[in-house]
C-alpha positions in Angstrom: 56.0 184.3 70.7 54.3 181.9 73.0 52.3 179.1 71.3 49.6 178.2 73.9 47.1 175.4 73.2 44.3 173.4 75.0 45.0 169.9 76.2 43.2 167.0 77.8 43.8 167.1 81.6 44.2 164.1 83.7 42.8 164.2 87.2 41.2 162.3 90.0 37.7 161.1 89.3 36.4 161.8 92.8 34.0 164.8 93.4 34.5 164.4 97.1 36.5 167.5 98.2 37.5 166.0 101.5 38.9 162.9 99.8 40.6 164.8 97.1 42.4 166.9 99.7 43.9 163.6 101.0 45.2 162.7 97.5 47.0 165.9 96.6 50.7 166.4 97.3 53.3 169.2 97.3 55.7 169.3 94.3 58.5 166.8 94.5 61.3 169.3 95.2 59.9 170.5 98.5 59.0 167.1 100.0 61.3 166.0 102.8 61.9 162.3 103.6 59.5 162.5 106.6 56.8 164.2 104.5 57.3 161.6 101.8 56.6 158.8 104.3 53.6 160.7 105.8 52.1 161.2 102.3 52.6 157.6 101.3 50.9 156.5 104.5 48.1 159.0 104.3 46.2 157.2 101.5 46.9 154.4 99.0 46.0 156.7 96.2 48.0 159.7 97.2 49.7 161.3 94.2 53.1 161.1 95.8 53.2 157.5 94.6 53.5 159.0 91.1 55.4 162.2 91.8 58.0 160.9 94.3 58.0 157.1 94.8 60.3 155.3 97.2 63.7 154.0 96.2 64.7 150.5 97.3 68.1 148.9 97.9 67.2 146.2 95.4 66.1 148.6 92.6 67.0 147.5 89.0 66.6 148.9 85.6 63.3 147.2 85.2 62.0 147.6 88.7 62.6 151.0 90.3 60.8 154.1 91.6 60.0 155.2 88.1 58.7 151.9 86.7 56.7 151.4 89.9 55.1 154.9 89.4 54.2 154.0 85.8 52.6 150.7 86.9 50.6 152.6 89.6 49.4 155.2 87.1 48.2 152.6 84.7 46.4 150.8 87.5 44.7 153.9 88.7 43.4 154.7 85.1 42.2 151.1 84.7 40.4 151.2 88.0 38.8 154.6 87.3 40.7 156.4 90.1 42.1 158.7 87.5 40.3 160.0 84.4 41.4 161.9 81.3 39.1 164.6 79.8 37.7 163.5 76.4 38.3 166.8 74.6 41.0 169.5 74.9 40.4 172.6 77.0 42.1 175.4 78.9 41.8 175.3 82.6 41.6 178.0 85.3 43.4 177.2 88.5 42.7 179.2 91.7 44.8 179.0 94.9 43.2 180.9 97.8 45.6 181.3 100.7 46.7 183.5 103.6 49.9 185.3 102.8 52.8 185.6 105.4 51.3 189.0 106.6 47.9 187.6 107.3 45.9 188.8 104.3 43.7 186.5 102.2 44.7 186.3 98.6 43.8 184.3 95.5 46.3 183.6 92.8 44.8 182.7 89.4 46.5 180.8 86.6 45.5 179.5 83.2 46.7 176.0 82.6 47.6 175.0 79.1 50.0 173.2 76.8 52.8 175.5 75.7 55.1 174.8 72.8 58.7 173.9 73.9 61.3 176.3 72.4 65.0 176.7 73.3 65.8 179.5 75.7 67.9 181.1 72.9 64.7 182.1 71.1 63.7 184.4 74.0 60.1 183.2 74.1 60.3 181.3 77.3 62.7 183.1 79.7 64.6 181.3 82.5 65.7 183.2 85.5 67.7 180.7 87.5 70.5 178.2 86.8 69.7 174.5 87.1 71.4 171.4 88.5 71.9 168.1 86.6 70.6 165.7 89.3 67.0 166.9 89.5 66.8 167.0 85.7 67.9 163.4 85.4 65.4 162.4 88.0 62.5 164.2 86.2 63.6 162.8 82.9 63.5 159.2 84.1 60.0 159.9 85.5 58.6 161.5 82.4 60.1 158.7 80.3 58.6 156.0 82.4 55.2 157.5 82.8 54.8 159.3 79.4 53.2 162.0 81.5 54.0 165.4 83.0 52.9 165.1 86.7 53.3 168.8 87.5 53.4 172.0 85.6 56.0 174.7 85.0 54.8 177.9 86.7 55.1 180.9 84.3 54.4 184.6 84.3 53.4 186.9 81.4 52.5 190.6 81.0 48.8 191.4 80.9 48.1 194.6 82.8 44.4 194.7 81.7 43.9 191.1 82.8 42.6 190.2 79.3 43.2 186.5 79.5 41.7 185.7 82.8 38.8 188.0 82.3 37.9 186.2 79.0 38.1 182.8 80.7 35.9 183.9 83.6 32.7 183.9 81.4 32.8 180.2 80.3 34.6 178.3 83.0 33.0 175.2 84.7 34.3 174.0 88.1 35.5 170.4 88.0 37.6 170.0 91.2 37.9 171.8 94.5 39.8 170.8 97.7 41.4 172.5 100.8 44.7 170.9 101.7 46.0 170.6 105.3 48.0 173.8 104.9 44.8 175.8 104.5 45.1 176.5 100.8 42.0 176.0 98.7 42.7 174.7 95.2 40.0 175.0 92.5 40.2 173.8 88.9 37.7 174.9 86.3 37.5 173.9 82.6 37.0 176.2 79.6 36.2 174.5 76.3 34.5 177.3 74.4 36.5 177.5 71.1 36.1 181.2 70.6 37.5 181.9 74.1 40.4 179.5 73.6 41.3 181.2 70.3 41.1 184.6 71.9 43.4 183.6 74.8 45.9 181.8 72.5 45.9 184.8 70.1 46.6 187.2 72.9 49.5 185.1 74.3 51.1 184.7 70.9 52.5 188.2 71.4 53.9 187.5 74.9 57.0 186.1 76.4 56.7 183.7 79.4 59.0 184.0 82.4 59.6 180.8 84.3 58.8 181.6 87.9 59.2 178.0 89.1 60.0 174.7 87.3 63.2 175.4 85.4 64.2 171.7 85.9 60.8 170.6 84.5 61.1 172.7 81.4 64.7 171.7 80.6 63.6 168.1 81.2 60.7 168.5 78.8 63.0 169.8 76.1 65.3 166.8 76.5 62.3 164.4 76.4 60.9 166.1 73.2 64.3 165.6 71.6 64.4 162.0 72.6 61.0 161.3 71.1 61.8 163.2 67.9 65.0 161.2 67.5 63.1 157.8 67.4 59.9 158.7 65.6 58.4 160.7 62.7 59.1 164.4 63.2 55.8 166.1 63.7 56.1 169.8 64.9 52.7 169.5 66.6 53.4 166.2 68.4 52.3 166.1 72.0 55.9 165.8 73.1 56.7 169.2 71.7 54.5 170.9 74.3 54.8 171.0 78.0 52.3 171.8 80.8 52.3 175.3 82.2 50.3 177.2 84.8 50.4 180.9 83.6 49.7 183.9 85.8 49.8 187.6 84.8 52.6 189.6 86.4 49.9 192.0 87.7 47.9 189.3 89.5 47.3 190.4 93.1 47.8 186.9 94.3 51.4 186.8 93.3 53.7 186.6 96.4 57.5 186.3 96.1 59.6 185.7 99.1 63.4 185.5 99.6 65.5 182.4 100.3 68.2 183.1 102.8 71.7 181.7 102.6 73.7 179.6 105.1 77.5 179.5 104.7 79.5 176.8 106.4 83.2 175.9 106.7 84.2 179.4 105.6 87.4 180.7 107.3 86.7 184.1 108.9 90.2 184.2 110.6 90.9 185.2 114.2 88.7 188.4 113.9 85.5 187.4 112.2 83.9 190.9 112.6 86.8 192.6 110.8 87.0 189.9 108.1 83.4 190.3 107.2 83.6 194.1 107.3 86.7 194.0 105.1 85.0 191.8 102.5 82.0 194.1 102.5 84.1 197.2 102.1 86.0 195.5 99.3 82.7 195.0 97.5 81.7 198.6 98.0 79.3 198.0 100.9 78.7 200.1 104.0 78.4 197.8 107.0 76.1 199.0 109.8 76.1 196.9 113.0 72.7 195.8 114.5 72.0 195.4 118.2 70.4 192.0 117.6 70.3 189.5 114.7 66.6 189.3 115.3 66.3 192.8 113.8 67.6 191.9 110.3 64.3 191.6 108.5 62.7 194.7 110.1 65.8 196.8 109.3 66.0 195.6 105.7 62.4 196.5 105.2 63.3 200.1 106.0 65.8 200.4 103.2 64.7 202.0 99.9 65.0 200.1 96.6 67.7 202.6 95.4 70.2 200.7 97.5 71.4 197.1 97.3 71.0 195.6 100.8 71.2 192.4 102.8 72.1 191.4 106.3 75.0 189.2 107.5 74.8 187.3 110.8 77.8 185.5 112.3 79.7 184.8 115.6 77.0 182.4 116.9 74.4 185.0 116.0 76.0 187.5 118.4 77.0 189.9 115.6 75.0 191.2 112.7 75.4 193.8 110.0 73.2 195.5 107.4 75.3 195.8 104.2 74.2 198.5 101.7 75.5 200.3 98.7 73.9 202.5 96.0 72.2 200.9 93.0 74.2 201.5 89.8 73.0 204.7 88.2 73.2 203.5 84.6 69.9 203.6 82.7 69.6 199.9 82.3 69.7 199.1 86.0 71.5 195.8 85.2 71.5 192.7 87.3 74.0 194.0 89.8 71.1 196.2 91.1 69.6 193.0 92.5 70.5 192.1 96.1 71.0 188.4 95.3 73.3 189.0 92.4 75.5 191.4 94.3 75.7 189.0 97.2 76.8 186.0 95.1 79.1 187.8 92.6 80.7 190.4 94.8 80.7 189.0 98.3 80.7 185.2 97.9 82.6 184.8 94.7 85.0 187.7 94.6 85.2 188.3 98.4 85.3 184.8 99.8 86.6 183.0 96.7 83.6 180.6 96.4 83.4 179.8 92.7 80.0 179.7 90.9 80.6 176.0 90.4 81.1 175.3 94.1 78.0 177.4 95.0 76.0 175.4 92.5 77.2 172.1 94.1 76.3 173.7 97.5 79.7 172.8 98.9 79.7 175.6 101.4 76.2 176.9 100.8 72.6 175.9 101.7 69.3 177.6 101.7 66.4 178.2 104.2 63.1 180.0 103.8 62.9 181.5 107.3 65.2 184.3 108.6 64.7 182.9 112.1 65.8 179.5 111.0 68.9 181.1 109.4 69.8 182.9 112.6 69.3 179.7 114.6 71.6 177.8 112.3 74.4 180.3 113.1 73.6 180.4 116.8 74.0 176.6 117.2 77.0 176.4 114.9 75.5 174.6 111.9 76.5 177.7 109.8 79.5 179.9 109.9 77.4 182.9 108.9 74.1 183.6 107.3 72.8 186.1 104.8 69.3 187.5 105.2 67.8 188.8 101.9 64.9 190.9 100.7 62.5 189.6 98.0 63.5 190.2 94.4 61.0 192.6 92.9 58.9 191.1 90.1 59.4 193.9 87.7 63.2 193.8 88.2 63.1 190.0 87.7 61.3 190.3 84.4 63.4 193.2 83.2 66.7 191.4 83.9 65.7 188.0 82.6 64.2 189.4 79.4 67.8 190.4 78.5 69.0 186.8 78.9 70.5 187.0 82.3 70.2 184.0 84.6 70.3 184.6 88.4 71.8 182.5 91.1 69.9 179.5 92.2 67.1 180.1 94.7 66.8 183.7 93.8 63.1 183.6 94.2 60.5 181.7 96.2 56.9 182.0 94.9 54.2 181.0 97.4 52.1 179.1 97.4 53.6 176.2 95.4 51.4 174.6 92.8 49.9 171.4 94.2 50.6 168.1 92.4 47.7 165.8 91.5 44.9 168.3 90.9 45.7 168.1 87.1 48.5 166.6 85.0 49.1 165.7 81.3 49.7 162.4 79.5 51.9 162.6 76.4 50.6 160.2 73.8 53.4 159.4 71.3 51.1 159.8 68.2 48.9 162.5 69.5 48.8 165.9 67.8 48.1 169.1 69.8 45.9 171.0 67.4 46.1 174.8 67.0 42.8 176.2 68.2 
């Protein structure tokens, strides 16, 4: 199964926690244009200059956001702003945060190099479909830098917490910072060979579910193939491994939230209420009206997991329904038991005729994290209707994806996101990643 190995982490040289906090950045795919500008302006060594540089009108093949990021990275290594550990290790990454319900949690991951394998081998399991544009962007970045600037976030089964308990005894703190969002990030190094062997041996019998970073993983596969095509084929070459942060499914710091759907330019006819009720009935749903769209989340929370459920808000947020139907009773509880799959396949595709391809291109569809934001988008006319979802249960996610099923895009939203800049990995063309 999973081939997990130590690697030499790259990171900022500073031991000043306050300074380090100013250098870290969110992952590229959640940085808005205004946040990109703010991060660029916050410090000349902010990691956004590698992770998400500016484009310019006069960009060329030899001078563009990717080549400029590569030049900046080389400069930072030369100046000693960045360092690379001299010997391989595993790393323990803690994120301490306040969850959406006000409780303090810590999510713990082991950071390692993991052998790249095609999804067909069922070692690394995807759960969402991907888009071509982000993969092309990340491929151009990894090709220019020869580095993976941020990890794939993966989950594995370890009910007894064997891996993280073993790492606890020999870890040495190397970096710690609290970012402006209040999340404390701590990175510790583990270089004890017997511990590394024990961890790698345990994970050899495990599958890894990609929680976040599908585009990064597929990009790494493409990059490995491109390196192999132009050099001597070495199965243990650095390019055949990618950077992962791995967390056990049983970790108490795991928080998964829903991503809500906004639908625009969808014809609801002269009687929108009856149109939506009819589409729901056609998909086998009961539609229960709500007194207020603001009640959606609270009412969904009352519904047991033996029913598929979501809420629909329309008519400038003056009308809302809770849609429910029984979960299929077959023993396998297939993917149609998941709210997000039932929504996309039965209501959006079959009911409203929105093809999977048009949904992937987001022709009529967009996403928001907040139910209040979704309701507001309908109220001010930016969306024809919104769908408020519940979180996808972790156990159901692992069960379905282990059978090779891919869910619609944005089926999950794990919080917090893994920060960029605390650690990353250079890929030396001739380097071999040794088996511990």
